[in-house]
Every structure is written in C-alpha cells, then in structure tokens.
C-alpha positions in Angstrom: 0.0 0.0 0.0 1.3 3.5 -1.0 1.3 5.9 1.9 1.2 9.6 1.0 3.4 11.5 3.4 1.2 14.6 3.1 -2.0 12.7 3.8 -1.3 9.2 5.2 -4.1 6.7 5.1 -4.6 3.9 7.6 -3.8 0.5 6.3 -6.5 -2.1 5.7 -7.2 -4.2 8.7 -5.7 -7.7 8.7 -8.0 -10.8 8.3 -9.1 -12.6 11.5 -8.4 -16.1 12.6 -11.5 -17.7 11.4 -11.1 -16.2 7.9 -7.5 -17.5 7.8 -8.7 -21.0 8.7 -11.4 -20.8 6.0 -8.7 -19.7 3.4 -6.4 -22.5 4.5 -9.1 -25.0 3.8 -9.8 -23.4 0.3 -6.0 -23.8 -0.5 -5.9 -27.6 0.4 -9.3 -28.3 -1.3 -8.1 -26.7 -4.5 -4.6 -28.3 -4.4 -5.0 -31.9 -3.1 -1.4 -32.7 -4.2 -0.3 -31.0 -0.9 -1.5 -34.0 1.0 0.9 -36.4 -0.7 3.8 -36.2 1.9 1.8 -36.6 5.1 -0.3 -39.4 3.4 2.7 -41.4 2.2 4.3 -41.0 5.6 1.4 -42.3 7.6 0.9 -45.2 5.1 4.6 -46.1 5.6 4.3 -46.0 9.4 1.1 -48.1 9.2 1.7 -50.6 6.4 5.4 -50.7 6.1 8.0 -52.5 8.3 8.3 -51.5 11.9 11.7 -50.9 13.8 11.1 -52.0 17.3 13.0 -51.1 20.5 12.4 -54.2 22.5 16.0 -55.2 22.6 16.8 -51.9 24.4 13.9 -51.8 26.8 13.6 -55.5 27.7 17.1 -55.4 29.8 15.7 -52.5 31.7 12.4 -54.2 32.4 14.2 -57.3 33.6 16.5 -55.4 35.8 13.6 -53.5 37.5 11.7 -56.6 38.0 14.6 -58.3 39.7 15.7 -55.3 41.7 12.5 -53.5 42.7 14.0 -51.7 45.6 16.7 -49.9 43.6 14.3 -47.3 42.1 12.8 -46.4 45.6 9.3 -47.0 44.3 6.4 -48.8 46.0 5.3 -52.2 44.7 2.3 -50.7 42.8 4.5 -47.9 41.3 7.1 -50.4 40.2 4.5 -52.7 38.5 3.0 -49.6 36.8 6.4 -48.5 35.5 7.0 -52.1 34.3 3.8 -52.3 32.5 4.5 -48.8 30.8 7.9 -49.9 29.7 6.5 -53.2 28.3 3.8 -51.3 26.3 6.5 -48.9 24.9 8.7 -51.9 24.0 5.7 -53.5 22.3 4.2 -50.6 20.3 7.1 -48.1 19.6 8.1 -47.9 16.0 11.3 -46.0 15.7 10.4 -44.8 12.3 7.8 -42.5 14.0 10.9 -40.3 14.8 10.4 -38.8 11.4 7.2 -37.1 12.6 8.5 -36.2 16.0 8.4 -32.4 15.5 5.1 -30.8 15.4 3.6 -30.8 11.9 6.9 -32.1 10.4 5.1 -33.4 8.5 1.8 -34.1 10.2 1.1 -37.8 11.1 -1.7 -39.6 12.9 0.1 -43.0 12.9 3.0 -41.6 14.7 0.7 -41.2 17.7 -1.2 -44.4 17.3 1.8 -46.6 16.7 -0.3 -49.5 15.3 0.8 -53.1 15.6 -1.6 -54.5 13.0 -2.3 -53.9 9.2 -5.2 -55.0 7.2 -3.2 -58.0 6.0 -2.0 -59.0 9.6 0.9 -58.4 11.9 3.2 -55.7 10.7 6.7 -56.8 9.8 8.9 -56.1 12.8 12.6 -55.4 12.6 14.8 -55.6 15.7 18.2 -53.9 16.1 20.4 -55.1 18.9 23.2 -52.5 18.8 22.8 -49.3 20.7 25.2 -47.5 18.4 23.0 -48.6 15.5 20.0 -47.3 17.4 21.7 -43.9 17.8 22.8 -43.6 14.2 19.3 -44.6 13.0 17.6 -42.0 15.2 19.9 -39.3 13.8 19.2 -40.3 10.3 15.4 -40.4 10.8 15.4 -37.0 12.4 17.3 -35.7 9.5 14.9 -37.4 7.0 11.9 -36.0 9.0 13.3 -32.5 8.7 13.9 -32.9 5.0 10.3 -34.1 4.5 8.9 -31.5 6.7 11.0 -28.7 4.8 9.4 -30.1 1.5 6.0 -30.1 3.0 6.1 -26.5 4.3 7.7 -25.3 1.1 4.9 -26.7 -1.1 2.2 -25.2 1.1 4.0 -21.9 1.2 4.4 -21.9 -2.8 0.6 -22.9 -3.0 -0.3 -19.5 -1.5 1.4 -17.5 -4.3 1.2 -19.8 -7.4 -2.4 -19.7 -9.0 -2.0 -23.1 -10.7 -0.8 -25.0 -7.7 2.4 -25.9 -6.0 5.5 -26.8 -7.9 8.5 -28.4 -6.2 11.6 -26.4 -6.2 14.7 -28.2 -5.2 16.8 -25.3 -4.4 14.1 -23.7 -2.2 13.6 -27.1 -0.4 17.4 -27.3 0.3 17.5 -23.8 1.6 14.5 -24.3 3.8 15.9 -27.5 5.1 19.2 -25.9 6.0 17.4 -23.3 8.0 15.2 -25.9 9.7 18.2 -27.8 10.8 19.8 -24.7 12.1 16.5 -23.8 13.9 16.2 -27.2 15.4 19.7 -27.3 16.8 19.3 -23.7 18.1 16.0 -24.7 19.8 17.7 -27.8 21.3 20.7 -25.7 22.6 18.3 -23.0 24.1 16.3 -25.8 25.7 19.3 -27.1 27.5 20.5 -23.6 28.5 17.1 -22.6 29.9 15.6 -25.9 30.8 18.4 -27.3 33.0 18.6 -24.4 35.4 14.8 -24.2 35.6 14.6 -28.0 36.5 17.5 -27.6 38.9 15.9 -24.7 40.7 12.5 -26.4 40.8 14.2 -29.5 42.2 15.9 -27.5 45.0 12.6 -25.9 45.9 10.8 -29.2 45.7 13.1 -30.7 48.3 11.9 -28.2 51.0 8.3 -27.9 49.8 6.6 -30.1 47.1 3.7 -27.6 46.7 6.0 -24.6 46.2 8.1 -26.8 43.8 4.9 -27.5 41.7 3.8 -23.9 41.8 7.3 -22.7 40.6 7.2 -25.4 37.9 3.8 -24.0 36.7 4.9 -20.4 36.7 8.2 -21.1 34.9 6.5 -23.3 32.4 3.9 -20.6 31.7 6.7 -18.0 31.3 8.6 -20.2 28.8 5.4 -20.8 26.8 4.7 -17.1 26.8 8.1 -16.3 25.4 7.9 -19.1 22.9 4.7 -17.7 21.6 6.6 -14.6 20.1 8.6 -17.1 18.0 5.8 -19.3 16.7 6.1 -17.8 13.1 9.9 -18.2 12.7 9.5 -20.9 10.3 6.9 -18.9 8.3 9.3 -16.1 7.6 11.8 -18.7 6.3 9.4 -20.4 3.8 7.5 -17.4 2.7 10.2 -14.7 2.3 13.4 -16.7 2.1 14.8 -15.0 5.2 17.5 -16.1 7.6 16.6 -17.7 10.9 17.5 -14.6 13.0 15.5 -12.2 10.8 12.5 -14.6 10.7 12.6 -14.8 14.5 12.7 -11.0 14.8 9.8 -10.5 12.4 7.9 -13.2 14.2 8.3 -11.5 17.5 7.3 -8.1 15.9 4.0 -9.6 14.4 3.1 -11.3 17.6 3.9 -8.2 19.7 1.3 -6.2 17.5 -1.4 -8.8 17.7 -0.8 -11.2 20.6 -4.4 -11.9 21.5 -5.3 -12.9 17.9 -2.1 -15.1 17.6 -2.8 -16.8 20.9 -6.3 -17.5 19.7 -5.0 -18.9 16.4 -2.5 -21.2 18.4 -5.1 -22.4 20.9 -7.7 -23.0 18.3 -5.3 -24.9 16.1 -4.4 -27.2 19.0 -8.0 -27.7 19.9 -8.8 -28.7 16.3 -5.8 -31.0 16.0 -6.7 -32.7 19.3 -10.4 -33.2 18.5 -9.8 -34.3 15.0 -7.0 -36.7 15.8 -9.4 -38.4 18.2 -11.8 -39.0 15.3 -9.1 -40.1 12.8 -7.9 -42.7 15.4 -11.3 -44.5 15.7 -11.0 -47.0 12.8 -9.3 -50.3 13.8 -5.7 -50.8 12.9 -6.6 -53.9 10.9 -9.2 -52.1 8.8 -8.8 -50.3 5.5 -11.1 -47.7 7.0 -8.0 -46.4 8.6 -7.2 -44.8 5.2 -10.0 -42.4 5.9 -8.3 -41.3 9.0 -5.0 -40.9 7.3 -6.6 -38.7 4.6 -8.6 -36.7 7.1 -5.6 -36.0 9.3 -3.6 -34.9 6.3 -6.3 -32.6 5.2 -6.8 -31.0 8.6 -3.2 -30.6 9.5 -2.3 -29.2 6.0 -5.2 -26.7 6.2 -3.9 -25.5 9.5 -0.5 -25.0 8.3 -1.9 -23.1 5.3 -4.1 -21.0 7.6 -1.1 -20.1 9.8 0.9 -19.0 6.7 -2.0 -16.9 5.4 -2.5 -15.4 8.9 1.3 -14.5 9.3 1.5 -13.2 5.8 -1.4 -10.7 6.1 -0.4 -9.8 9.7 3.0 -8.9 8.6 1.6 -6.8 5.7 -0.5 -4.9 8.2 2.3 -4.4 10.7 4.8 -3.0 8.1 1.9 -0.7 6.5 1.0 0.5 9.9 4.6 1.4 10.7 4.9 3.4 7.5 1.6 5.1 8.4 2.8 6.1 11.8 6.1 7.3 10.4 4.3 9.4 7.8 2.1 10.9 10.6 5.3 11.8 12.6 6.8 13.5 9.6 3.7 15.4 8.5 3.9 19.1 9.1 1.6 20.3 11.9 -0.4 23.5 11.7 0.9 26.4 13.7 -1.8 28.7 15.3 -1.1 32.4 15.1 -2.3 35.0 17.5 -5.2 36.2 15.4 -6.5 32.6 15.5 -5.7 31.6 11.9 -3.8 28.4 11.3 -0.7 28.3 9.2 1.4 25.2 8.2 4.8 25.3 9.7 
C-alpha cells in the first residue's frame, strides 16, 4: 500500500483467525497434491515395516523386575512402571521419529503406533546394537526435517502460485538448511534454559513439594509465553526466504502487535488437532477404513499449516503498513496557530 506523506491513510485491517482458517481449507481443497507427503508418511508408518526397540527396553524391564528396591518406588508404582515400559517396547516404532516435530510433517500414525495392518501383523525389525539405534535415530530425524521442509515449502508456494504448488529443489534445500539450524538452536536453548529451571524447581521441591509445583507451573507458563513470540519463525523462512534470525525477529514483531489474535490462532489450532485426531484414530488398525483417518488427518493438518501461513503473511503486511503510516504521521507538518486565530502550516 502506498502511503502519502502529506495525507497518510490507515492500512487495511488484517484478516481474522476464522477467515485465515477458511482460506487455509480453500487452499488445500483446490490443491489436493499438498496431502501427498503426510499421506505417504502415515501409510509407511502403518503398512510398512516397523523398527522395534524391545532389545533396548527388555533389559531395563528385567533389571527393574529383579531389583524393585533400587528405584525407591512402591510395589504398585514399580508394577505400573514395568507395565508402561513393556507397552512402549511392544508398540514403539522407531520410524515415527520422522514425525517427532510438530507438523513435520503431520502424522496420525506416529501417535497411534499401530501393531496390525489390514493383512495381519506388521513386519517387525529388531536392532540389537545401541550405536546402530543412535545412528538410525539421527538419520530419521534428518529425514523427517527434509520431508517437513518439502511439505512446508509446497504449502507456502501454493499461496502464491495460482496453478498449484510446484516443487523447487533449491528452495527445499534452503528451507531444510534453516530448519536444521533452527532445530539445533532450539535444542541448545532448551538445554541452556531448561536445565537451570529444572535444577531450581528440584531445589525448591526438596523443601516444599507444593512450592516446587507452583514454581514449575509459573516457569512453564513463562517459557510458553516467550515461545509464542517465535511461533512464526519458520513462516518467515518459507514465505520470504529469510535467515533464521531475521525470521525470528519478524515473528516477535508480528506477535507483539497482535498477541491476543495470535494466541487465539494457536489455541484453536491445538484444539482442532486434538479433536480431529481423536476422530481419525477411531478406525481399527486392521481395517482399511483407517485410510479415511490418514486422509482426514492430512487434510486437517495441512489446512492448519496453510491457515497459519496466510495469517502471518497478512499480519506482517498490516504491521509494516501501519509502521509506515505512523512514520508518515510523525513527519507530517503540523499546523501552527497564530495570535489572530488563523492556522498556518509550519
């Protein structure tokens, strides 16, 4: 929008949360190819071979069952812990690490961790080397980031290309590089911030469990409040080809000018994901009806991603235009009132 320095005009108001969600569903409805990556990932986690972790967890279960007094737990707590570990060893599919990060890419099977397929028990692969497990986890995390980067890049391009999203290898690699840097930075920040918080909460909890829990809630709320300002960091990378630091700065600026609306978008997205995932998980693991859940999850999650991109894009436009408007107002000459009551521009 052009701002006349002599007569600045207020920028158009940004679109709201509900309109962003509606436009996000329109984008996905008109471009069903955007569902390809999350659908293929879910089908692989469901119908493909599973990589189990029983060889790592079974020794822990056996040790706890034979030395129940070591963990300083009651008999009931020990039995509950053993049952939980046994369930993890039975259901956990290490390939689900590819969908570990939120919406990277969206997956319903990563949370369901099915054991059965429509043609029977899933093929289970066991690895017995801890080093092989560590190497595989690192590889799967990298693959998940690459898939997520391709997914977000395609959705972002769908917002600007009228005939649908086209894959751009250079754009994908650029986004993937920034995603990896962002993930490493987030992990490092979590260690720097999280360890002192947990240490302080532990010290307070030794003297008073109640005050320890209160401090944990307060510090957790403070961390979530700060993280909200950087919720659009990835959006600046995929939409405007920006560096991580600039994208984080722009995210904080957009959220600062529209915090209540942004918080509403985040909470509504979490609510929609939670409610719809409960529906998509209803079909039996051994039924082909599960394909409906796979498609539904892909559609819902992709629409939410598109809506968040649309919301951020328009809010950023509004913030930048509003800043230019305020700067123009500040530079506009103010009328000077003379003694005879007549106004004259200074």
